Structure formats: C-alpha cells, structure tokens
N, C-alpha and C positions, 0 to 999 in steps of 0.2 A: 056925591061924586057923579060926574057926567059919564054916560057910556061912551066908548070910543066911537068916533065918526067912522063911516065906511072906509074912507081912504086910509085911516090909521090901522084899522083891522086888516085890511088887505096888505098893507106894507109889512106888518108883523108876520102875517101868514106867508107872504112872499119870502121874507127873510128865512123863516123856518124851513120852507120848501127848498130854498137855495142851499141851506146847510145840509139838508138830508140828501139832496141830489149830489152835491160835491162829495159828501161822505161815502155814498154808495158807489159813485163812479171811481173815486180814488181807491177805494177798497178793492173793487173789481180789477182795476188796472194793476195794483200791486200783486194780486193773485195771478193774473194772466202773465205778466212779465216774469214773475218769480217761477211760475210753472213752465212756461214755454222757453225761457232763456236760461236753462239750467243744464249743467254738466256734472254728472256724478264724479266725486273726487276720491271715494274710497269704497271698500267692500261693505262698510257699515250702511245700513238702510237709512237714507235721508240726508247723508252728507253730500252737499252739492255746492258748486260754485254757480251763483246765479246773479242776475242783474236787478233783482228786486230792490236793492238799496238805492238805485237811481230813482226809482219811483218814491220810496220812502222819504229821501231827502228832498226831492222835488215838491212833494205834497206838504211836508212839514214846513219847508221854507216858504212856500207859497201861501198856504192856508192856515198855518199855525199849529200849535201843539195838540189840539183836540183831534183834528183830522189826521195829523201826522201819526198820533198814537193809535187811533182806531184803525186807520188804513194799514199802517205798518204791522200792527199786531194781528189783527183779524185776517187781513189779506194774506199775510205770510203764513199764519197758522193754518188757514184753509188749504193753502198750497201744500204744506207738509202733510196735513191729514189726508189729502187726496192721493198720496203715494201708496199706502199709508206709511207714516214715519213716527217713530217714538219721540221725535223732536217737537211735535205740534204744540203741546202745552208749554214747553220751554220757550218756543218761538213766540207764542202769544205774548209772553211777558218781556222777553228780550227785545223783540222788534217793536213792540208797543212802547217800551221805555226809550228805545232809540228814537222813534218818531216823535215822542213827546219832548224829549230833551233837545232834539234838533230844532223843533218848532219853537220851544220856549226860549232857548238860549239864543236863537237867531235874532231876537230883539236887541241883544247886546252886540253880537258878532257872529257872522256866518262861520268864520274859521273856528272860533271857540266851540260853537254848537256842533260843527262837523267833528272836531277832535273828541269832545266829550261823548257824543253819541256813538262814535266809532269805537271808543274804548269800552263802552257798555256792551256793544254788539260783540266785539272780538273777545272780550273777557267773559261775557255771558256764555258764549258757545264753548269756550275753553273749559269753564267750570261745569257746564252741562255734560260735555264729553267725559271729563275726568271724574267728577263726583256725582253729578245728577243721574247719568245713565251708567256710570261705572265702567266706562270703556278704558279707563286708565290715563295716567299722566301723558304718556307718549302719544296716544291717539288725540288727546286734547291739544298737544303741541303740533301735531301733524296738520290739523285744520287751520291753525292760526295764520299762516301765510296766505292761504286762500281767502280767509275772512278779511285780512288786511287789504288784499287786492280788491275785494268787493266794495269795501267802504271808500277806498281811494277812488275807484272808478265811479262809485255812486256820487261822491262829492264833486268830482271834476265835471262830470256830465250834468248833474242836477243844477249846479250853480247857474250856468247861463240859461237853462230851461226855466228855472224858477224866476230869474230876473225878467225874462221875456214875459212870462205869465203874469207876474205882478204888475208889469207896466202895461200889459194888454187887457187885463181883465178887471180893472177897478170898478167899472160900472156894473159888472156882473157879480161883484163881491161886496154887497152892501154890508155884510157882517164884519168885514175886515176894517178895523179902525185905522191901522197904520201898518203897511207892509214892512217886513223885516228890513232893516237898513235904510228906512225912509222915515223922515219926520212928518208928522201931520201938519 
C-alpha cells in the first residue's frame, strides 16, 4: 500500500480541522446565546426562557446531527452549569438529543425534524421538572408553554439562517456531502 501523497494528507487534516473549528465555534455560540439571551421564568433555579434553540436548530440544519448534538448538548449544559443549575446534566441529554434529531431528520424534512426535535425538548424538560428533579406535575406543566415558544422561535428564525449558511458556505464545508433539503 502506498503512503498518502502530501496533498491527500493535507486535505484530510484540513477536513478534520474544519470539523473541530465548526464544532468549537457552534458550541461556544450556543452557550453565549443561551446564557446572554435568557429570562428567568420561575422561582426555581435554572428555569429560563432563552434563545439557544435558534442556534441549536441553525447548527443542526446547517452542519448535521453530530455538530447539532454536540453544540446543542454541551453548549446548553455549560450554560446551565454556569448559573449553577440542577438542570445541567438533563440539558446535556435533552438538548443533545434535540440537536441530533434536528440534524438527522433534516435530510428527510426540515419540518419533521423541527417537530420531532421540539417534542423531545418540550417533553424532556416536562419530565425533568416533574420526575427528574421532583418539582411536581404542575411545575412541569408551567414550563411547557415557554419551552414551546422557544422551539417555535428557534425553528422560525433558524430556518432562513440555515438556508443562507448552507448556500453560502459549501466551499468551507468540505465534510458536508449534501446539505439538508438539497440533492447531491
């Protein structure tokens, strides 16, 4: 077997570096937007209305399920941990799953990915409040309308941003085989 030529090695390294850069930047942006664009919604520590879902849907729909899951889960969990909030470990799983499903299902339909990922987020926090943290059924229900508003705003705002990024960045995204909603 022949060793890779210099150009091949550089291309592979460049792709890996691009993935790491997009992963780091998207995670940082999820954290910053979640932390800075947040309004507390109850007396319970960590329950907030925030705009982080805009970033999660944007990155999941633009860069796919891996970056969507990592940036959504880690960026949001770091935001919760910075308060500090008892939601951080739950957020890691809920927002990570939201980002993964949004990115994965976007290959079929942005609308379906938005709905399924939103159900996971809203349902995940309802169950976290009710059973995971033991705040009770009513507290779980109290947060549901705010979570619905977050994912609705997230999808409405992220859709045109993601479309713009997918159309503007194909040269910068060598690891993207086919953007969601577009055939190769």
